C-alpha positions, 0 to 999 in steps of 0.5 A: 838701648838698641837702634836700627843699623847706622844709628848711633846710641850714646852711651853705647854700652851697658849702664850700671845703676847703684841700688835704688831705694824703694819709692825712688827713681834714677833719671837716665838718658841716651843721645840717639843720632840718625844717619844722614840720608835716612829714608822717611819711614817707621823705625824701632828703638829697643831697651832691656833692663836687667835687675835684681829684686829681692835676690832674684835676677829679672829683666824687662824690655820695651820698644818705641816706634818712631816715624821719620817724616823727613831729615833736616840737613844742618 
């Protein structure tokens, strides 16, 4: 998972997943914290999954566009 500079992604390292049987899924999640004082605007998160399928290494990637309207300060 990648995020804009200054954002914190946890876990911040590669996550290893054991073999997933056909027809099954593995839920995964990340915590993403934005920096204080963030300027409202459009930001992008990215993710890459590297995997092996039938003995062949492959990867897939995706992005999510986020729009920050305002940042609440606790």
